[in-house]
Legacy VTK file of the C-alpha trace (Angstrom):
# vtk DataFile Version 3.0
C-alpha trace
ASCII
DATASET POLYDATA
POINTS 483 float
-5.933 -71.701 -28.068
-6.749 -75.215 -26.774
-3.161 -75.774 -25.960
-3.292 -72.089 -24.083
-6.679 -73.210 -22.332
-4.899 -76.403 -21.184
-1.920 -74.775 -19.593
-4.144 -72.317 -18.005
-6.616 -74.627 -16.517
-3.615 -77.035 -15.264
-2.254 -74.145 -13.793
-4.942 -73.132 -11.744
-5.391 -76.557 -10.614
-1.833 -76.857 -9.581
-2.630 -73.297 -7.627
-5.558 -73.913 -6.108
-4.717 -77.335 -4.962
-7.308 -80.517 -4.652
-10.619 -78.242 -5.296
-13.874 -80.486 -4.742
-15.072 -80.083 -8.292
-12.383 -81.347 -10.279
-9.881 -84.023 -10.323
-9.517 -86.598 -7.445
-8.813 -85.103 -4.185
-5.429 -85.140 -3.171
-4.013 -85.086 0.431
-1.228 -82.733 0.921
0.960 -81.267 4.280
0.543 -77.750 5.392
3.991 -76.354 5.130
4.333 -73.251 8.009
3.047 -70.057 7.427
5.254 -67.261 6.635
4.800 -63.544 5.742
6.658 -64.216 2.078
4.652 -62.537 -0.424
3.990 -64.635 -3.431
4.382 -63.180 -7.068
3.073 -65.854 -9.260
-0.739 -64.903 -8.897
0.044 -61.489 -10.515
2.389 -63.000 -12.970
-0.356 -65.395 -14.410
-2.869 -62.271 -14.159
-0.264 -60.277 -16.603
0.169 -63.911 -18.564
-3.456 -63.553 -19.273
-3.577 -59.981 -19.634
-0.878 -60.204 -22.332
-1.932 -63.001 -24.708
-3.929 -60.992 -27.286
-6.669 -63.085 -28.866
-6.187 -65.268 -32.119
-6.999 -63.699 -34.919
-10.086 -64.946 -36.708
-10.143 -62.878 -39.646
-6.813 -64.125 -40.971
-7.827 -68.017 -40.150
-11.104 -67.070 -41.615
-10.161 -68.032 -44.889
-8.818 -71.412 -43.810
-11.245 -72.336 -41.813
-14.697 -73.181 -43.297
-18.102 -71.094 -42.585
-20.248 -74.013 -40.551
-16.918 -74.279 -37.632
-17.317 -70.420 -36.525
-19.104 -71.545 -33.571
-16.742 -73.406 -32.324
-13.924 -70.991 -31.800
-16.417 -68.598 -29.585
-17.509 -71.249 -27.476
-14.015 -72.112 -26.826
-13.196 -68.178 -26.342
-16.158 -68.207 -24.032
-15.011 -71.276 -21.682
-11.289 -69.644 -21.742
-12.860 -66.193 -20.194
-15.177 -68.139 -17.650
-11.836 -70.393 -16.628
-9.630 -66.856 -16.360
-12.464 -65.194 -14.323
-12.648 -68.496 -11.982
-8.745 -68.704 -11.896
-8.730 -65.032 -10.804
-11.834 -65.604 -8.089
-9.644 -68.750 -7.266
-6.516 -66.253 -6.813
-8.391 -63.367 -4.996
-9.664 -66.239 -2.747
-6.067 -67.840 -2.020
-4.990 -63.822 -1.248
-7.671 -63.753 1.241
-7.280 -66.798 3.222
-3.278 -66.094 2.979
-4.026 -63.131 4.804
-6.314 -64.821 7.652
-3.828 -67.510 8.189
-1.302 -64.402 8.413
-3.741 -63.090 10.798
-4.431 -66.684 12.747
-0.413 -66.851 12.823
-0.254 -63.305 14.444
-3.032 -65.042 16.957
-1.363 -67.844 17.233
2.169 -66.491 18.477
0.289 -64.299 20.773
-1.342 -67.160 22.550
1.718 -69.133 22.268
3.541 -66.122 24.084
0.622 -65.967 26.855
0.903 -70.024 27.101
4.876 -69.920 27.569
4.129 -67.011 30.002
1.640 -69.249 32.065
3.949 -72.131 32.037
6.741 -70.107 33.254
4.068 -68.901 36.117
3.302 -72.051 36.778
6.835 -73.460 37.148
7.697 -71.033 39.460
4.771 -71.452 41.452
5.397 -75.404 41.673
8.982 -74.532 42.722
7.441 -71.856 45.262
5.415 -74.320 46.593
8.144 -77.240 46.626
10.219 -75.274 48.277
7.563 -74.114 50.995
6.600 -78.109 51.479
9.986 -78.853 52.101
10.534 -75.813 54.583
7.304 -77.245 56.219
8.814 -80.773 56.702
12.052 -79.683 57.631
9.654 -77.715 60.691
7.952 -80.808 61.059
10.739 -82.771 61.687
12.401 -80.037 63.927
9.397 -79.883 66.054
9.083 -83.762 66.060
12.622 -84.182 67.385
12.315 -81.887 69.816
9.361 -83.117 70.950
10.887 -86.739 70.908
14.142 -85.482 72.942
11.431 -83.309 75.438
9.742 -86.978 76.312
13.037 -88.509 76.863
14.248 -86.185 79.181
10.980 -86.568 80.825
11.093 -89.884 80.702
14.716 -89.981 82.418
13.859 -87.498 85.157
10.626 -89.843 85.864
12.581 -92.653 86.203
15.073 -91.006 88.134
12.191 -89.247 90.625
10.344 -93.005 90.627
13.967 -94.420 91.903
14.597 -92.051 94.504
10.937 -92.327 95.560
11.478 -96.179 95.593
14.477 -95.875 97.688
12.829 -93.345 100.205
9.893 -95.804 100.296
12.076 -98.593 101.302
14.147 -96.575 103.707
10.900 -96.035 105.556
10.123 -99.484 105.390
13.201 -100.393 106.601
13.182 -98.113 109.544
9.678 -98.943 110.662
10.488 -102.311 110.408
13.538 -101.614 112.926
11.465 -99.231 115.241
8.694 -102.504 115.259
11.825 -104.787 116.234
12.846 -102.465 118.716
9.820 -102.158 120.416
9.168 -106.247 120.083
12.746 -106.321 121.777
11.665 -103.771 124.578
8.469 -105.643 124.967
10.306 -108.861 125.311
12.907 -107.740 127.718
10.338 -105.664 129.813
8.328 -109.223 130.233
11.597 -111.066 131.023
12.629 -108.521 133.691
9.252 -108.597 135.150
9.744 -112.028 135.506
13.074 -111.991 136.853
11.937 -109.154 139.414
8.414 -111.101 140.686
11.175 -114.063 140.998
13.717 -112.076 142.867
10.788 -110.359 145.057
9.574 -113.993 146.169
13.201 -115.112 146.590
13.453 -111.972 149.558
10.746 -113.171 150.793
11.953 -116.007 151.379
14.353 -114.609 152.879
12.632 -112.151 155.181
10.761 -114.820 156.701
13.666 -116.966 157.016
15.412 -114.005 159.095
12.272 -113.289 160.866
12.242 -116.852 162.371
16.403 -116.594 162.916
15.330 -113.710 164.868
12.515 -115.022 166.788
14.618 -118.246 168.107
17.624 -115.545 168.729
14.979 -113.598 170.906
13.867 -116.961 172.612
17.550 -117.831 173.063
18.198 -114.673 174.434
15.101 -114.909 177.243
15.913 -118.256 177.884
19.896 -117.030 179.050
18.388 -114.102 180.845
15.919 -116.618 182.712
18.655 -118.920 183.674
21.114 -116.041 184.167
17.991 -114.337 186.801
17.780 -118.088 188.407
21.339 -118.256 189.311
22.431 -120.728 186.993
24.908 -118.635 185.024
27.600 -121.178 185.435
25.653 -123.729 183.578
26.824 -124.740 179.786
28.005 -120.875 179.141
30.512 -122.301 177.039
27.324 -124.255 174.588
25.468 -121.079 174.913
28.169 -118.655 173.576
28.530 -121.147 170.951
25.208 -121.148 169.929
24.897 -117.397 170.061
28.196 -117.305 167.925
26.312 -119.788 165.626
23.526 -117.756 164.821
24.672 -114.061 164.770
27.207 -116.167 161.686
24.216 -117.255 160.080
22.486 -113.522 160.234
25.169 -111.855 158.857
25.390 -114.492 155.958
21.770 -113.713 155.471
22.224 -110.248 155.570
24.910 -110.337 152.798
22.512 -112.569 150.577
20.066 -110.033 150.918
22.318 -107.252 150.229
23.382 -109.082 146.717
19.839 -109.826 146.137
18.889 -106.319 146.838
21.411 -105.249 144.456
20.494 -107.354 141.613
16.985 -106.574 142.254
17.912 -103.003 141.509
19.835 -103.357 138.355
16.624 -105.505 136.590
14.666 -102.296 138.346
17.011 -99.879 136.368
16.626 -101.841 133.333
13.175 -102.383 133.457
13.200 -98.373 133.942
15.207 -97.733 130.950
13.390 -99.913 128.482
9.711 -98.714 129.546
8.168 -95.332 129.676
9.264 -91.791 131.314
6.148 -92.350 133.303
6.718 -95.782 134.495
10.245 -95.508 135.017
9.855 -92.474 137.473
6.892 -94.448 139.400
9.105 -97.708 139.093
11.991 -95.334 140.459
9.943 -93.799 143.240
8.483 -97.655 144.294
12.016 -98.980 144.289
13.178 -96.313 146.453
10.562 -95.656 148.654
10.722 -100.063 148.847
14.343 -100.155 150.094
13.558 -97.440 152.626
11.276 -99.112 154.161
12.504 -102.354 153.504
15.884 -100.718 155.342
13.518 -98.713 158.174
12.041 -101.741 158.415
15.193 -103.860 159.491
16.783 -100.984 161.454
13.676 -101.035 163.332
13.499 -105.090 164.027
17.322 -104.653 164.492
16.622 -102.096 167.200
13.765 -103.527 168.374
15.220 -107.126 168.648
18.882 -105.800 170.060
20.926 -106.729 167.330
24.507 -105.182 167.494
25.218 -102.164 166.610
28.135 -102.771 164.178
25.355 -104.999 161.662
23.094 -102.477 161.777
25.752 -99.959 160.574
27.054 -102.213 157.754
23.583 -102.899 156.443
22.606 -99.057 155.998
26.187 -98.243 154.497
25.792 -101.074 152.251
22.495 -100.191 151.375
23.426 -96.752 150.564
26.022 -98.132 148.388
23.462 -100.091 146.147
21.143 -97.094 146.207
23.873 -94.586 145.159
24.983 -96.862 142.336
21.305 -97.936 141.198
20.602 -94.020 141.306
23.899 -93.225 138.615
23.228 -96.291 136.347
19.449 -94.821 135.977
20.852 -91.822 135.335
23.295 -92.850 132.763
20.457 -95.345 131.242
17.706 -92.810 131.018
20.283 -90.281 129.244
21.336 -93.048 126.723
17.450 -93.894 126.224
16.743 -90.362 125.466
19.317 -90.084 122.797
18.266 -93.238 121.329
15.130 -91.550 121.175
16.150 -88.201 119.791
18.246 -89.830 117.312
15.284 -92.453 115.952
13.376 -89.115 116.091
15.675 -87.057 114.116
15.854 -90.268 111.359
12.449 -90.079 111.125
11.994 -86.597 110.749
14.706 -87.018 107.708
12.845 -89.542 106.239
9.680 -87.500 106.140
11.525 -84.764 104.365
12.632 -86.970 102.271
9.262 -88.237 101.150
7.807 -84.796 101.285
10.678 -83.433 98.557
10.197 -86.330 96.654
6.368 -86.055 96.863
7.136 -82.250 95.878
9.147 -83.071 92.719
6.510 -85.838 91.530
4.191 -82.984 91.277
6.474 -80.919 89.673
7.257 -83.475 87.304
3.085 -84.220 86.738
2.854 -80.516 85.859
5.708 -80.751 83.227
4.301 -84.170 81.943
0.854 -82.347 81.490
2.807 -79.514 80.076
4.750 -81.599 77.253
1.156 -83.452 76.628
-0.351 -79.954 75.905
2.639 -79.152 73.804
2.222 -82.252 72.188
-1.449 -82.176 71.126
-0.377 -78.759 70.226
2.310 -79.978 67.543
0.000 -82.560 66.787
-2.768 -80.145 65.662
-0.038 -77.880 64.027
1.308 -81.235 62.040
-2.207 -82.104 60.952
-2.568 -78.646 59.211
0.537 -78.985 57.618
-0.298 -82.317 56.359
-3.610 -80.415 55.447
-1.798 -77.592 53.665
0.780 -80.129 51.788
-2.374 -82.122 50.168
-3.607 -78.823 49.146
-0.113 -77.971 47.541
0.173 -81.618 45.893
-3.387 -80.732 44.360
-2.172 -77.426 43.138
1.149 -79.157 41.736
-1.325 -81.843 40.165
-3.630 -79.388 38.803
-0.769 -77.677 37.138
0.724 -80.686 36.051
-2.237 -81.160 34.134
-2.549 -77.368 32.980
1.207 -77.775 31.371
0.144 -80.936 29.688
-2.777 -79.050 28.058
-0.404 -76.687 27.456
1.617 -79.034 25.556
-0.938 -80.577 23.405
-2.176 -77.063 22.171
1.295 -76.240 21.396
2.317 -79.922 19.233
-1.609 -79.242 17.867
-0.351 -75.683 16.869
3.120 -76.647 15.499
1.275 -79.775 13.378
-2.290 -79.652 13.946
-3.380 -82.253 10.946
-0.678 -84.971 11.659
-1.467 -84.884 15.274
-5.062 -84.875 14.977
-5.398 -87.440 12.290
-3.652 -89.985 15.022
-5.365 -88.269 17.980
-8.879 -88.178 16.475
-10.477 -90.828 18.030
-7.902 -91.422 21.247
-9.303 -90.939 24.904
-6.486 -88.458 26.291
-7.091 -86.015 23.180
-10.789 -85.969 23.984
-9.938 -85.292 27.829
-7.529 -82.668 26.621
-10.354 -80.825 25.002
-12.375 -80.243 28.187
-15.436 -81.984 29.720
-17.370 -83.695 27.247
-20.675 -85.321 27.557
-21.215 -89.038 28.601
-23.228 -90.141 25.156
-20.117 -88.020 22.663
-17.356 -90.105 25.314
-19.511 -93.231 24.563
-19.603 -92.494 20.699
-16.333 -91.064 20.474
-15.103 -94.390 18.291
-18.456 -93.448 15.582
-16.677 -89.874 15.320
-16.177 -88.786 11.380
-12.857 -88.514 9.894
-10.599 -85.384 10.120
-12.115 -83.611 7.432
-9.380 -83.370 4.353
-10.926 -80.094 2.675
-10.642 -78.195 5.782
-8.275 -74.884 5.859
-4.962 -74.790 7.962
-6.467 -71.595 9.518
-9.767 -72.652 10.354
-8.634 -75.769 11.695
-5.994 -74.247 13.932
-8.483 -71.760 15.054
-10.941 -74.824 16.187
-8.513 -76.421 17.918
-7.378 -73.244 20.178
-11.043 -72.875 20.824
-11.549 -76.221 21.691
-8.911 -76.384 23.977
-9.480 -73.276 25.802
-13.117 -74.483 26.398
-11.779 -77.862 27.204
-9.302 -76.334 29.983
-12.066 -74.162 31.042
-14.645 -76.786 31.793
-11.930 -78.743 33.234
-11.400 -76.003 35.885
-14.821 -75.512 36.823
-14.975 -79.346 37.145
-12.260 -79.340 39.421
-13.434 -76.824 41.293
-16.591 -78.515 42.127
-15.034 -81.821 42.910
-12.848 -79.611 45.240
LINES 1 484
483 0 1 2 3 4 5 6 7 8 9 10 11 12 13 14 15 16 17 18 19 20 21 22 23 24 25 26 27 28 29 30 31 32 33 34 35 36 37 38 39 40 41 42 43 44 45 46 47 48 49 50 51 52 53 54 55 56 57 58 59 60 61 62 63 64 65 66 67 68 69 70 71 72 73 74 75 76 77 78 79 80 81 82 83 84 85 86 87 88 89 90 91 92 93 94 95 96 97 98 99 100 101 102 103 104 105 106 107 108 109 110 111 112 113 114 115 116 117 118 119 120 121 122 123 124 125 126 127 128 129 130 131 132 133 134 135 136 137 138 139 140 141 142 143 144 145 146 147 148 149 150 151 152 153 154 155 156 157 158 159 160 161 162 163 164 165 166 167 168 169 170 171 172 173 174 175 176 177 178 179 180 181 182 183 184 185 186 187 188 189 190 191 192 193 194 195 196 197 198 199 200 201 202 203 204 205 206 207 208 209 210 211 212 213 214 215 216 217 218 219 220 221 222 223 224 225 226 227 228 229 230 231 232 233 234 235 236 237 238 239 240 241 242 243 244 245 246 247 248 249 250 251 252 253 254 255 256 257 258 259 260 261 262 263 264 265 266 267 268 269 270 271 272 273 274 275 276 277 278 279 280 281 282 283 284 285 286 287 288 289 290 291 292 293 294 295 296 297 298 299 300 301 302 303 304 305 306 307 308 309 310 311 312 313 314 315 316 317 318 319 320 321 322 323 324 325 326 327 328 329 330 331 332 333 334 335 336 337 338 339 340 341 342 343 344 345 346 347 348 349 350 351 352 353 354 355 356 357 358 359 360 361 362 363 364 365 366 367 368 369 370 371 372 373 374 375 376 377 378 379 380 381 382 383 384 385 386 387 388 389 390 391 392 393 394 395 396 397 398 399 400 401 402 403 404 405 406 407 408 409 410 411 412 413 414 415 416 417 418 419 420 421 422 423 424 425 426 427 428 429 430 431 432 433 434 435 436 437 438 439 440 441 442 443 444 445 446 447 448 449 450 451 452 453 454 455 456 457 458 459 460 461 462 463 464 465 466 467 468 469 470 471 472 473 474 475 476 477 478 479 480 481 482
């Protein structure tokens, strides 16, 4: 009987594991839970029911009467042990059913976590594609802006070069006009000096001519007086010689006068060419009037003083030729001067047109530059928006990575809860994965108690799932509050 009771108690201890009341605590690792039905509890029950109580009457003759209380107490103890074994077996069956329920919930939770992981991976892939597309668009916009800036810089350089060339041409034309004006002024001054000198020489020649004419008249008067007094035969050869000498000298002076008048007319024509039109007209009129007056005075003086007819005719013919030549030269010089004026005016107009065209092109380029600056500013704003979206996407990816880390940790804890938690129970990452803990809890994490060895696997897994879910929700709330 004692052997039977010992065997039953040993079997109960083997099936119940390390109970808190019997024997030392034995650490064991949980095996994966399955839906396999175990038949050893029912067999034990059947064995216990099939066993018959010992025949006390047959053995009563052999055993003394004083020891009857011993077998009855042992029988009671065996019955108590059987009832305890039955209770333990029923508790074990209930625990197994609860473990199966938790296993079903674990599988369901694992499927949900797998779906969430796939969804987060797809979302992360979508975000990466969007980020790549936005980066490509940003690069294309930046390249387009750079190319447009380079084109506009080249156009601005070309326009600035053209404008500089036009300004240089205008400056050269102005310098040429100033130099020509200075040359004309110097020529006018030199011609005026030459004209004054020639007028002085002409005045001197006129004075000498008047003196010679006075001498001729005085000689003629003497000759007439001598002829009247009857002394015609006295010294006729001498008087004729003097008269011929005076005539020759007069002709010589007239030729010099004509030469001086011709040079004077040429100088006047040059002066009129370089001066203004009004000055030219007035000078021409003055010159012609002076020549006419001089010729009239000469003719009057010659007629009054009875100069021979052929001398007056020669002088008039020479003066007419000089006047016609001077008039033709004046016309030619006037035409050439008008052509020079028109040519310079045309050059000035073309230069002004170039300047206006360059200014209009410069204004157009400035407007295009303003438009490009506006587009560049818009592109920068768009780039800032894209950078902000990129930052948000990175934060979302970081959050998804953190969520994936928590999911992985949850999966490991659910697969092998006790070995993992036994190593990570006092570690900071495990406390972080469990969610936002208070500060005093984190500070006292080293003083946490050891993992209880008598905790059941199903209850332990259930507690871990609840802790991880609560930690994930709390972490998400903290992230939302921080953002």
